[in-house]
Each structure stands twice: as structure tokens, then as C-alpha cells.
KOLFI-464202 format. One line per 3 residues: number of its first residue (from 0); for each residue x, y, z of N, C-alpha, C. Coordinates in nm, 2 decimals, padded with zeros to 4 digits. Atoms other than C-alpha are relative to their C-alpha. Example, Ala and Ser with C-alpha at 12.3 -4.5 7.8 and 13.67 -1.06 7.14 Angstrom:
2
0	00.09 -00.12 00.00 01.23 -00.45 00.78 00.09 00.12 00.00  -00.09 -00.11 00.00 01.37 -00.11 00.71 -00.08 00.11 00.08
end
This chain:
283
0	00.15 -00.07 -00.02 -00.25 -01.64 05.63 00.04 00.16 -00.08  -00.01 -00.11 00.05 -00.33 -01.31 05.47 00.00 00.12 00.07  00.00 -00.09 -00.10 -00.24 -00.98 05.63 00.04 00.12 -00.12
3	-00.05 -00.11 00.11 -00.20 -00.61 05.45 00.13 00.03 00.00  -00.15 -00.02 -00.01 00.17 -00.61 05.52 00.06 -00.09 -00.12  -00.08 00.10 00.12 00.23 -00.88 05.23 -00.02 00.08 -00.14
6	00.01 -00.05 00.14 00.16 -00.62 04.94 -00.07 -00.09 -00.08  00.05 00.09 00.10 -00.10 -00.82 04.78 -00.03 00.02 -00.13  00.01 -00.04 00.14 -00.11 -00.62 04.46 00.13 -00.04 -00.05
9	-00.13 00.03 00.06 00.27 -00.68 04.41 -00.02 -00.18 -00.01  00.02 00.14 00.01 00.18 -01.06 04.47 -00.08 -00.04 -00.12  00.10 00.00 00.12 -00.11 -01.04 04.22 00.07 00.00 -00.12
12	-00.08 -00.04 00.12 00.12 -00.87 03.98 00.08 -00.12 -00.04  -00.10 00.12 00.01 00.37 -01.14 04.00 -00.05 -00.12 -00.05  00.07 00.09 00.04 00.14 -01.42 03.97 -00.06 00.02 -00.14
15	00.09 -00.04 00.15 -00.04 -01.25 03.66 00.12 00.00 -00.09  -00.11 00.01 00.11 00.31 -01.21 03.48 00.03 -00.16 -00.03  -00.02 00.13 00.02 00.35 -01.57 03.53 -00.06 -00.07 -00.08
18	00.09 00.04 00.07 00.06 -01.68 03.41 00.01 00.05 -00.14  00.00 -00.09 00.14 00.09 -01.41 03.11 00.11 -00.07 -00.06  -00.11 00.06 00.07 00.44 -01.58 03.03 -00.03 -00.12 -00.07
21	00.02 00.11 00.07 00.29 -01.90 02.99 -00.11 00.02 -00.12  00.09 -00.02 00.11 00.01 -01.77 02.78 00.06 00.06 -00.13  -00.10 -00.07 00.13 00.28 -01.58 02.55 00.04 -00.11 -00.06
24	-00.07 00.13 00.04 00.44 -01.93 02.51 -00.07 -00.07 -00.08  00.08 00.11 00.09 00.14 -02.12 02.38 -00.04 00.09 -00.12  00.05 -00.06 00.13 00.01 -01.84 02.16 00.12 00.03 -00.11
27	-00.10 -00.03 00.11 00.34 -01.77 02.00 00.09 -00.11 -00.04  -00.07 00.12 00.07 00.51 -02.12 01.99 -00.10 -00.11 00.00  00.07 00.13 00.01 00.28 -02.40 02.06 -00.13 00.04 -00.09
30	00.09 -00.04 00.10 -00.01 -02.21 01.90 -00.11 -00.12 00.00  00.08 00.10 00.00 -00.25 -02.49 02.00 -00.15 00.04 -00.05  00.12 -00.02 00.01 -00.55 -02.30 01.93 -00.02 00.02 -00.16
33	00.01 00.01 00.15 -00.46 -02.29 01.56 00.03 -00.14 -00.06  -00.02 00.15 00.04 -00.43 -02.68 01.54 -00.15 -00.04 -00.02  00.14 00.04 -00.01 -00.75 -02.89 01.52 -00.04 -00.02 00.14
36	00.06 -00.03 -00.10 -00.77 -02.85 01.86 -00.08 00.12 00.03  00.07 -00.11 00.00 -00.89 -02.51 01.83 00.00 00.07 00.13  00.02 -00.08 -00.13 -00.83 -02.42 02.21 00.14 00.02 00.06
39	-00.13 -00.02 -00.08 -00.53 -02.27 02.40 -00.02 -00.03 00.13  00.04 00.04 -00.15 -00.57 -02.47 02.71 00.12 -00.04 00.08  -00.10 00.04 -00.09 -00.21 -02.56 02.81 00.02 00.10 00.11
42	-00.05 -00.09 -00.10 -00.12 -02.24 02.98 -00.14 00.00 00.12  00.14 -00.03 -00.11 -00.50 -02.25 03.14 00.02 -00.14 00.09  -00.03 00.10 -00.11 -00.39 -02.60 03.29 00.11 00.04 00.09
45	-00.13 -00.05 -00.11 -00.07 -02.45 03.43 -00.05 00.10 00.09  00.07 -00.09 -00.06 -00.28 -02.16 03.55 -00.07 -00.06 00.13  00.09 00.07 -00.11 -00.50 -02.40 03.75 00.11 -00.07 00.11
48	-00.10 00.05 -00.09 -00.18 -02.58 03.90 00.06 00.13 00.06  -00.07 -00.10 -00.09 -00.04 -02.24 04.01 -00.12 00.06 00.11  00.10 -00.02 -00.08 -00.39 -02.16 04.16 00.00 -00.10 00.14
51	00.02 00.07 -00.10 -00.36 -02.47 04.38 00.13 00.00 00.10  -00.12 -00.03 -00.12 00.00 -02.41 04.49 -00.01 00.13 00.07  -00.01 -00.12 -00.07 -00.05 -02.05 04.58 -00.11 00.00 00.13
54	00.10 00.02 -00.11 -00.37 -02.16 04.80 00.08 -00.08 00.10  -00.08 00.08 -00.08 -00.15 -02.41 04.95 00.11 00.08 00.09  -00.12 -00.10 -00.06 00.14 -02.16 05.01 -00.06 00.12 00.10
57	00.07 -00.10 -00.07 -00.12 -01.91 05.17 -00.08 -00.09 00.12  00.09 00.06 -00.10 -00.27 -02.19 05.39 -00.12 00.02 00.00  00.16 -00.01 00.03 -00.62 -02.12 05.23 -00.05 -00.13 -00.03
60	00.08 00.12 00.05 -00.89 -02.36 05.15 -00.05 00.04 -00.11  00.06 -00.02 00.14 -01.04 -02.37 04.81 -00.12 00.07 00.01  00.14 -00.06 -00.02 -01.38 -02.27 04.95 00.04 00.16 00.03
63	-00.02 -00.15 -00.05 -01.19 -01.93 05.08 00.02 00.08 -00.14  -00.01 -00.08 00.12 -01.12 -01.84 04.71 -00.12 -00.07 -00.11  00.11 00.01 00.05 -01.48 -01.93 04.60 -00.04 -00.14 -00.07
66	00.04 00.15 00.02 -01.50 -02.30 04.55 -00.08 -00.08 00.11  00.08 00.05 -00.11 -01.76 -02.36 04.81 -00.10 -00.10 -00.04  00.06 00.13 00.04 -01.94 -02.68 04.82 -00.17 00.03 -00.01
69	00.13 -00.02 00.00 -02.29 -02.56 04.91 -00.05 00.08 -00.13  00.09 -00.05 00.11 -02.53 -02.46 04.61 00.10 00.01 -00.13  -00.08 -00.01 00.14 -02.27 -02.56 04.35 -00.08 -00.02 -00.13
72	00.10 00.04 00.13 -02.53 -02.71 04.10 -00.11 00.13 -00.01  00.07 -00.11 00.03 -02.79 -02.44 04.16 00.04 00.12 -00.07  -00.08 -00.14 00.04 -02.56 -02.15 04.12 00.05 -00.02 -00.16
75	-00.04 00.04 00.13 -02.41 -02.33 03.81 -00.11 00.02 -00.09  00.09 00.01 00.10 -02.73 -02.37 03.65 -00.09 00.14 -00.01  00.06 -00.16 00.02 -02.85 -02.02 03.72 00.08 00.08 -00.11
78	-00.09 -00.10 00.09 -02.53 -01.87 03.55 -00.01 -00.08 -00.14  00.02 00.04 00.14 -02.58 -02.11 03.25 -00.13 00.04 -00.05  00.13 -00.04 00.04 -02.94 -02.02 03.24 00.00 00.15 -00.04
81	00.00 -00.15 -00.01 -02.87 -01.65 03.28 00.07 00.04 -00.14  -00.06 -00.02 00.10 -02.61 -01.68 02.99 -00.08 -00.04 -00.13  00.08 00.03 00.12 -02.85 -01.86 02.74 -00.09 00.09 -00.01
84	00.11 -00.09 00.02 -03.14 -01.63 02.80 00.05 00.14 -00.04  -00.07 -00.13 00.05 -02.90 -01.30 02.73 00.03 -00.03 -00.16  -00.05 00.04 00.14 -02.78 -01.47 02.41 -00.12 -00.03 -00.07
87	00.13 00.03 00.07 -03.14 -01.59 02.32 -00.02 00.16 -00.06  00.05 -00.12 00.05 -03.22 -01.22 02.31 00.12 00.07 -00.10  -00.11 -00.07 00.09 -02.89 -01.10 02.13 00.00 -00.05 -00.13
90	00.02 00.08 00.14 -02.93 -01.38 01.84 -00.13 00.05 -00.04  00.12 -00.03 00.07 -03.29 -01.27 01.81 00.00 00.14 -00.07  -00.02 -00.10 00.05 -03.20 -00.93 01.76 00.09 00.03 -00.13
93	-00.08 00.01 00.14 -02.91 -01.01 01.52 -00.08 -00.05 -00.13  00.08 00.07 00.12 -03.16 -01.23 01.31 -00.10 00.11 -00.04  00.12 -00.13 00.06 -03.44 -00.93 01.30 00.10 00.10 -00.07
96	-00.05 -00.09 00.07 -03.18 -00.71 01.18 00.04 -00.04 -00.15  -00.05 00.07 00.15 -03.06 -00.95 00.88 -00.13 -00.02 -00.07  00.13 00.01 00.08 -03.43 -01.02 00.81 -00.07 00.14 -00.04
99	00.05 -00.13 00.04 -03.50 -00.65 00.79 00.06 00.04 -00.12  -00.08 -00.02 00.11 -03.21 -00.64 00.55 -00.02 -00.08 -00.12  00.02 00.10 00.10 -03.34 -00.92 00.36 00.12 -00.10 -00.03
102	-00.12 00.10 00.02 -03.03 -01.12 00.44 00.02 -00.11 00.10  00.00 00.11 -00.09 -03.11 -01.39 00.69 -00.01 -00.12 -00.08  00.02 00.17 00.05 -03.07 -01.76 00.59 -00.03 -00.08 00.10
105	00.02 00.10 -00.06 -03.02 -01.98 00.84 00.06 00.00 00.14  -00.08 00.02 -00.11 -02.89 -02.07 01.21 00.07 -00.16 -00.02  -00.08 00.11 00.02 -02.63 -02.35 01.20 00.09 -00.03 00.12
108	-00.07 00.06 -00.13 -02.45 -02.58 01.48 00.12 -00.04 -00.05  -00.13 00.03 00.02 -02.10 -02.62 01.43 00.10 00.06 00.07  -00.10 -00.05 -00.09 -01.78 -02.58 01.59 00.09 00.08 -00.08
111	-00.11 -00.08 00.06 -01.53 -02.29 01.50 00.09 00.06 00.10  -00.10 -00.06 -00.09 -01.23 -02.11 01.64 -00.03 00.13 00.00  00.04 -00.12 00.00 -01.30 -01.77 01.75 00.13 00.09 -00.04
114	-00.12 -00.11 00.03 -01.06 -01.48 01.61 -00.07 00.13 00.00  00.06 -00.13 -00.02 -01.11 -01.11 01.65 -00.04 00.04 -00.14  00.06 -00.02 00.13 -01.21 -01.10 01.27 -00.11 -00.09 -00.01
117	00.10 00.08 00.03 -01.48 -01.34 01.32 00.04 -00.16 00.05  -00.01 00.14 -00.02 -01.54 -01.73 01.35 00.07 -00.05 -00.10  -00.07 00.08 00.09 -01.32 -01.97 01.15 00.00 -00.14 00.02
120	00.02 00.16 00.01 -01.37 -02.34 01.06 -00.13 -00.03 00.00  00.12 00.05 00.01 -01.66 -02.53 01.02 00.01 -00.17 00.02  -00.03 00.17 -00.05 -01.64 -02.89 01.22 -00.15 -00.01 00.05
123	00.11 00.06 -00.04 -01.93 -03.09 01.27 00.00 -00.14 00.06  00.00 00.13 -00.04 -01.79 -03.41 01.39 -00.01 00.02 00.16  00.05 -00.02 -00.15 -01.88 -03.49 01.77 00.14 00.03 00.07
126	-00.13 -00.02 -00.07 -01.52 -03.50 01.87 00.05 00.15 00.02  -00.02 -00.13 -00.02 -01.49 -03.13 01.81 -00.09 00.07 00.09  00.10 -00.07 -00.10 -01.80 -03.04 02.01 00.07 -00.04 00.14
129	-00.05 00.05 -00.12 -01.64 -03.25 02.29 00.13 00.08 00.04  -00.11 -00.07 -00.03 -01.31 -03.07 02.25 -00.01 00.12 00.06  00.03 -00.17 -00.05 -01.47 -02.71 02.27 -00.06 -00.01 00.14
132	00.07 -00.03 -00.14 -01.68 -02.78 02.57 00.13 -00.05 00.12  -00.11 00.04 -00.13 -01.36 -02.98 02.78 00.09 00.15 -00.02  -00.08 -00.09 00.00 -01.16 -02.67 02.67 -00.05 00.12 00.07
135	00.03 -00.13 -00.06 -01.38 -02.41 02.78 -00.04 -00.04 00.15  00.00 00.04 -00.15 -01.44 -02.59 03.12 00.13 00.04 00.05  -00.12 -00.02 -00.04 -01.07 -02.59 03.17 00.00 00.15 00.00
138	-00.02 -00.16 -00.01 -01.09 -02.20 03.07 -00.06 00.06 00.13  00.08 -00.07 -00.11 -01.38 -02.12 03.30 00.08 -00.02 00.17  -00.08 00.04 -00.11 -01.20 -02.30 03.60 00.12 00.08 00.02
141	-00.12 -00.07 -00.04 -00.87 -02.13 03.56 -00.05 00.16 00.02  00.03 -00.13 -00.02 -01.00 -01.78 03.47 -00.08 00.05 00.12  00.08 -00.04 -00.15 -01.25 -01.76 03.75 00.06 -00.03 00.10
144	-00.06 00.05 -00.13 -01.04 -01.95 03.99 00.12 00.12 00.03  -00.10 -00.08 -00.02 -00.75 -01.71 03.94 -00.04 00.15 00.00  00.03 -00.13 00.02 -00.91 -01.37 03.84 -00.11 00.05 00.12
147	00.09 -00.05 -00.12 -01.23 -01.37 04.07 00.01 -00.06 00.13  -00.03 00.05 -00.12 -01.12 -01.61 04.31 00.14 00.02 00.06  -00.13 00.00 -00.07 -00.74 -01.62 04.41 00.04 00.16 00.01
150	-00.04 -00.15 00.01 -00.66 -01.24 04.29 -00.12 00.09 00.07  00.10 -00.11 -00.09 -01.00 -01.08 04.46 00.05 -00.06 00.13  -00.01 00.01 -00.14 -00.92 -01.27 04.78 00.15 00.06 00.04
153	-00.09 -00.09 -00.02 -00.56 -01.13 04.78 -00.02 00.13 00.01  00.02 -00.15 00.00 -00.66 -00.79 04.69 -00.08 00.04 00.13  00.12 -00.05 -00.08 -00.96 -00.78 04.93 00.07 -00.01 00.17
156	-00.08 00.00 -00.13 -00.68 -00.87 05.22 00.03 00.14 00.04  -00.05 -00.16 -00.03 -00.62 -00.47 05.19 -00.08 00.08 -00.06  00.07 -00.10 00.09 -00.85 -00.31 04.94 -00.15 -00.03 00.02
159	00.15 00.01 -00.01 -01.24 -00.29 04.94 -00.04 -00.09 -00.11  00.04 00.08 00.12 -01.45 -00.51 04.70 00.03 00.05 -00.12  00.00 -00.09 00.14 -01.48 -00.24 04.44 00.13 00.00 -00.05
162	-00.13 00.00 00.05 -01.12 -00.16 04.43 00.06 -00.12 -00.04  -00.03 00.13 00.04 -01.02 -00.52 04.41 -00.07 -00.06 -00.13  00.07 00.06 00.12 -01.28 -00.61 04.15 00.06 00.08 -00.13
165	-00.04 -00.08 00.13 -01.16 -00.31 03.94 00.15 -00.03 -00.02  -00.14 00.04 00.03 -00.79 -00.41 03.98 00.00 -00.13 -00.09  -00.02 00.11 00.05 -00.85 -00.77 03.89 -00.07 00.00 -00.13
168	00.07 -00.02 00.12 -01.09 -00.67 03.60 00.10 00.06 -00.10  -00.09 -00.04 00.09 -00.83 -00.46 03.44 00.10 -00.10 -00.04  -00.09 00.10 00.04 -00.58 -00.73 03.44 -00.07 -00.10 -00.09
171	00.09 00.09 00.07 -00.87 -00.97 03.31 00.00 00.08 -00.15  00.00 -00.05 00.12 -00.89 -00.71 03.02 00.13 -00.02 -00.08  -00.14 00.00 00.08 -00.53 -00.70 02.93 00.04 -00.13 -00.03
174	-00.01 00.15 00.05 -00.54 -01.08 02.94 -00.04 -00.04 -00.15  00.04 00.03 00.14 -00.70 -01.07 02.61 00.03 00.05 -00.11  -00.05 -00.09 00.08 -00.49 -00.87 02.43 00.08 -00.10 -00.09
177	-00.07 00.09 00.05 -00.32 -01.18 02.32 -00.01 -00.04 -00.16  00.03 00.04 00.14 -00.50 -01.26 01.99 00.03 00.11 -00.11  -00.03 -00.10 00.10 -00.48 -00.92 01.83 00.15 00.02 -00.01
180	-00.17 -00.02 00.01 -00.11 -00.90 01.93 00.08 -00.09 -00.09  -00.09 00.12 00.07 -00.02 -01.21 01.76 -00.06 00.03 -00.17  00.01 -00.04 00.14 -00.21 -01.12 01.44 00.05 00.11 -00.06
183	-00.08 -00.11 00.06 -00.05 -00.79 01.42 00.14 -00.05 -00.04  -00.15 00.04 00.01 00.29 -00.94 01.48 00.03 -00.11 -00.12  00.02 00.12 00.11 00.19 -01.23 01.22 00.00 00.07 -00.12
186	00.04 -00.09 00.13 00.12 -00.95 00.97 -00.14 -00.02 -00.08  00.15 00.01 00.05 -00.24 -01.03 00.94 -00.09 00.08 00.02  00.09 -00.11 -00.04 -00.37 -00.73 01.10 00.08 00.12 -00.01
189	-00.07 -00.13 00.01 -00.27 -00.36 01.04 00.02 00.06 00.17  -00.03 -00.07 -00.13 -00.13 -00.13 01.31 -00.16 00.05 00.07  00.15 -00.08 -00.03 -00.50 00.06 01.32 -00.09 -00.13 00.03
192	00.08 00.11 -00.03 -00.67 -00.28 01.32 00.02 -00.06 00.15  -00.06 00.04 -00.11 -00.45 -00.39 01.62 -00.04 00.09 00.11  00.05 -00.10 -00.10 -00.53 -00.07 01.82 -00.16 -00.01 00.02
195	00.14 00.01 -00.02 -00.89 -00.09 01.76 -00.04 -00.12 00.06  00.04 00.14 -00.07 -00.93 -00.47 01.85 00.04 -00.02 00.13  -00.06 00.00 -00.15 -00.71 -00.43 02.15 -00.08 00.09 00.10
198	00.08 -00.10 -00.11 -00.89 -00.13 02.29 -00.17 -00.08 00.01  00.15 00.06 00.00 -01.25 -00.33 02.21 00.00 -00.11 00.10  -00.01 00.11 -00.07 -01.13 -00.64 02.36 00.04 00.01 00.14
201	-00.04 -00.02 -00.14 -00.96 -00.51 02.68 -00.12 00.07 00.06  00.11 -00.06 -00.07 -01.27 -00.28 02.75 -00.10 -00.10 00.05  00.11 00.13 -00.01 -01.53 -00.56 02.70 00.04 -00.08 00.12
204	-00.03 00.10 -00.10 -01.34 -00.81 02.88 00.02 00.05 00.17  -00.02 -00.05 -00.14 -01.27 -00.58 03.17 -00.14 00.01 00.08  00.14 -00.01 -00.03 -01.64 -00.51 03.19 -00.05 -00.13 00.04
207	00.06 00.15 -00.04 -01.73 -00.89 03.18 00.07 -00.04 00.11  -00.06 00.04 -00.13 -01.47 -00.95 03.45 -00.05 00.07 00.14  00.08 -00.07 -00.12 -01.64 -00.69 03.68 -00.14 -00.05 00.02
210	00.14 00.08 -00.04 -01.97 -00.87 03.63 00.03 -00.11 00.05  -00.04 00.11 -00.06 -01.82 -01.17 03.70 00.03 00.00 00.15  -00.01 -00.04 -00.14 -01.69 -01.01 04.01 -00.11 00.01 00.09
213	00.15 -00.03 -00.07 -02.04 -00.89 04.12 -00.05 -00.14 00.02  00.06 00.12 00.00 -02.18 -01.22 04.05 00.05 -00.09 00.13  -00.06 00.09 -00.10 -01.92 -01.41 04.28 -00.03 00.08 00.13
216	00.03 -00.08 -00.11 -01.99 -01.14 04.54 -00.13 -00.02 00.07  00.16 00.01 -00.03 -02.38 -01.17 04.52 -00.01 -00.15 00.04  00.04 00.16 -00.02 -02.37 -01.57 04.54 00.09 -00.06 00.11
219	-00.09 00.06 -00.11 -02.08 -01.62 04.78 00.09 -00.10 -00.08  -00.10 00.13 00.04 -01.91 -01.87 04.53 00.02 00.05 -00.15  -00.05 -00.03 00.17 -01.75 -01.88 04.15 -00.12 -00.06 -00.07
222	00.05 00.12 00.09 -02.02 -02.12 04.01 -00.11 00.08 -00.11  00.07 -00.07 00.08 -02.28 -01.85 03.86 00.07 00.05 -00.11  -00.09 -00.08 00.10 -02.00 -01.66 03.71 00.08 -00.12 -00.09
225	-00.07 00.11 00.09 -01.85 -02.00 03.58 -00.09 -00.03 -00.10  00.09 00.04 00.09 -02.18 -02.10 03.42 -00.03 00.11 -00.09  00.00 -00.10 00.11 -02.22 -01.75 03.24 00.10 00.00 -00.09
228	-00.13 00.01 00.11 -01.86 -01.76 03.13 00.01 -00.11 -00.09  00.00 00.11 00.08 -01.91 -02.09 03.00 -00.08 00.02 -00.13  00.12 -00.03 00.11 -02.21 -02.00 02.79 00.07 00.11 -00.11
231	-00.05 -00.09 00.08 -02.03 -01.68 02.67 00.11 -00.04 -00.11  -00.09 00.03 00.07 -01.74 -01.85 02.55 -00.04 -00.12 -00.12  00.03 00.13 00.06 -01.90 -02.18 02.39 -00.10 00.04 -00.11
234	00.10 -00.03 00.12 -02.20 -02.04 02.20 00.02 00.08 -00.10  -00.05 -00.05 00.14 -02.04 -01.82 01.97 00.10 -00.09 -00.09  -00.08 00.09 00.07 -01.81 -02.10 01.87 -00.09 -00.12 -00.05
237	00.08 00.12 00.01 -02.12 -02.35 01.85 -00.11 00.02 -00.11  00.14 -00.02 00.07 -02.42 -02.16 01.70 00.02 00.14 -00.07  -00.03 -00.12 00.10 -02.37 -01.95 01.40 -00.13 00.05 -00.09
240	00.08 -00.06 00.13 -02.58 -01.72 01.19 00.04 00.03 -00.12  -00.04 00.00 00.15 -02.58 -01.75 00.83 -00.07 00.10 -00.06  00.07 -00.09 00.09 -02.67 -01.48 00.60 00.05 -00.01 -00.13
243	-00.01 00.05 00.13 -02.67 -01.47 00.24 00.14 00.04 -00.05  -00.14 -00.03 00.06 -02.32 -01.31 00.23 00.10 -00.05 00.08  -00.10 00.07 -00.08 -02.13 -01.51 00.49 -00.07 -00.05 00.14
246	00.02 00.05 -00.14 -02.14 -01.63 00.87 00.06 00.09 00.09  -00.04 -00.09 -00.12 -02.15 -01.43 01.19 00.06 00.13 -00.05  -00.05 -00.14 00.03 -02.09 -01.10 01.02 -00.04 00.12 00.08
249	00.05 -00.08 -00.09 -02.29 -00.94 01.29 00.04 -00.04 00.16  -00.02 00.06 -00.13 -02.12 -01.12 01.57 00.03 00.11 00.11  -00.03 -00.11 -00.10 -01.99 -00.81 01.73 -00.13 00.05 00.08
252	00.12 -00.06 -00.02 -02.33 -00.65 01.74 -00.06 -00.12 00.12  00.08 00.11 -00.07 -02.47 -01.00 01.89 00.09 -00.01 00.15  -00.10 00.00 -00.16 -02.17 -01.01 02.18 -00.02 00.13 00.09
255	00.03 -00.12 -00.07 -02.24 -00.64 02.26 -00.12 -00.02 00.05  00.16 00.00 -00.04 -02.62 -00.66 02.30 00.02 -00.10 00.14  00.00 00.11 -00.09 -02.56 -01.01 02.52 00.06 00.08 00.12
258	-00.08 -00.05 -00.12 -02.28 -00.84 02.76 -00.04 00.10 00.07  00.06 -00.13 -00.07 -02.46 -00.51 02.79 -00.12 -00.03 00.08  00.13 00.02 -00.07 -02.79 -00.66 02.89 00.04 -00.09 00.14
261	-00.02 00.09 -00.11 -02.63 -00.92 03.14 00.08 00.10 00.09  -00.07 -00.12 -00.05 -02.40 -00.62 03.25 -00.08 00.07 00.09  00.10 -00.08 -00.05 -02.68 -00.40 03.34 -00.08 -00.10 00.10
264	00.08 00.07 -00.09 -02.87 -00.67 03.50 00.06 -00.02 00.14  -00.07 00.01 -00.10 -02.62 -00.78 03.73 00.05 00.13 00.10  -00.04 -00.12 -00.07 -02.51 -00.42 03.82 -00.13 00.05 00.09
267	00.12 -00.01 -00.10 -02.88 -00.36 03.93 -00.03 -00.07 00.11  00.02 00.09 -00.11 -02.90 -00.67 04.13 00.11 00.03 00.14  -00.11 -00.03 -00.10 -02.57 -00.57 04.30 -00.05 00.14 00.06
270	00.03 -00.13 -00.07 -02.70 -00.22 04.37 -00.11 -00.02 00.09  00.11 00.04 -00.09 -03.04 -00.34 04.50 00.06 -00.07 00.13  -00.06 00.07 -00.12 -02.85 -00.57 04.74 00.08 00.07 00.07
273	-00.08 -00.08 -00.10 -02.61 -00.33 04.87 -00.09 00.10 00.08  00.11 -00.11 -00.06 -02.92 -00.07 04.92 -00.06 -00.07 00.12  00.09 00.08 -00.11 -03.10 -00.35 05.12 00.08 -00.05 00.11
276	-00.10 00.02 -00.11 -02.79 -00.44 05.33 00.02 00.13 00.10  -00.01 -00.13 -00.08 -02.75 -00.07 05.43 -00.11 00.02 00.07  00.10 -00.03 -00.08 -03.10 -00.05 05.52 -00.03 -00.11 00.11
279	00.01 00.09 -00.10 -03.08 -00.37 05.72 00.09 00.05 00.12  -00.11 -00.07 -00.10 -02.77 -00.23 05.89 -00.06 00.10 00.11  00.02 -00.12 -00.08 -02.95 00.08 06.02 -00.12 -00.05 00.09
282	00.13 00.04 -00.09 -03.26 -00.12 06.19 00.08 -00.06 00.10
end
């Protein structure tokens, strides 16, 4: 059972370092994301196994870390729809910018691998779409289960929701430093590029992680966050904006718009819900 004397932050940091060690091994040794698979999924499967083991050790139930059975499909569909709507807006703005510049060509559907420098690859066979979808299902189960489920549960045994969410989100942000770090060490990115991309990825991922934490708090389970997370990861790898000078040249703008709009929307929802809760408690 959880209690404040168990130093949950130390436990979370230990588990994080274990997961991060497997992430390092996959990114630098296996490099599965640089193969035809296009996904770094091995350490995510290990992370899911770690999640189940720790839940068992602490005598918890999966429902206690966010995998509750009620409203699975509705919340999942809400998350998917929310992600799609925000990206429709983001793609529309991107296309309008390119049209204003006289540079827009067409939207294309194909599978690519995401890198900090843009999307790479151009695969149209069904198997690559399947790999992309399955890889991202594994990804959202692991990352939401670990960061918004397990870590949040452990931290909230001692800290408030906000403090716990901030701590878990900072770790989630640092989790995304791997791609620019590998590019720098491989010699394909300068020190300046590494620093700039690292700051961008860490900050953006931390804010997105906090958004997912608020979604989980508001809905009482992980499924809305999982749906939104899945859309965020898959759509940029499948739906591409082709201009006269290349593909996805304004992808950073697109992602920034989608994440900013969705973050503000969820933050407003959370603030309204908290105000309503306080008002009801006074009655």
C-alpha cells in the first residue's frame, strides 16, 4: 500500500531511470526507429511490463492507476475526436499560410518516421500504416500508464495533484531529449541545434504531459489522454502537407498551433471544473 513514508519521489525517479536506461539502449544500440519498423517500441513494451510489476508490488489495481473500465470507449472517442479537431484547425492554418505564399501543393497520406528535422520516409504499403498504428498504441499505453498513471498515483500519495503533475510532466519532457541527443552524438546535428531542439522538445512535451494529466484528473481515467496522445503521434506521421519546395516544412507551426489550442482548452476546462467544485463545497 502507498504511504507518505515511502518517499514516492525517490521511487518514481528510480523507475524513471530504469525506463530511461532501456530507452537509451534502444535508441543507441537497437535503433529500431531507424529500421523499416520506424518505431522505437521495445523499451515501451518493457515499460508496460515494469508498470504491471510495480502495480503488483504495491498491491494496487490497474483501475487505481487510471485503467478503469467504466467509460473506456466514450472517453477514448472523446480524446480521439478532440485531437482530430485541434489538428484540423492546425492543418488548415498551415495550408492557408502556404496558399497565401503561393506555395501549397497538396495533402498526401503516407507513413514517415518523425525526426527533429522533419518527417522522413515515404511509405504507402498497408503494412507500414499497420506498424505505425500498432507502434503508437504501444506508445500511448506505456507513456500514459507510466507517467499519468503510475507516477501520478505514487506522487499523489504525498503531494498535491498539481505538484505531482508538474513533477511527472518535467520527467516526461526530459524523456523526449533522446532524438536530438542521438543526432548530436551521431554528428548530424550541431551543438546549437541540439540545445535549441532539446529546449523546444522538453518544454513542449512537458506542457503536453501536463495537459494529459489534467485530462486524466477531469475524466477519472487515462482514456481521453490516450486518445488525444494517439492522434498527436500518428497524424504527423501519416498526413503530410506538400508544398512546392518540399514536405512538412511548416510542421513545427502546425504542431505548435494544435498543442497550444488543446492545452488552453483543457486548462480552461480544468479551471472551470475546480471553480465549480469549490462553489459546490461551500453550499
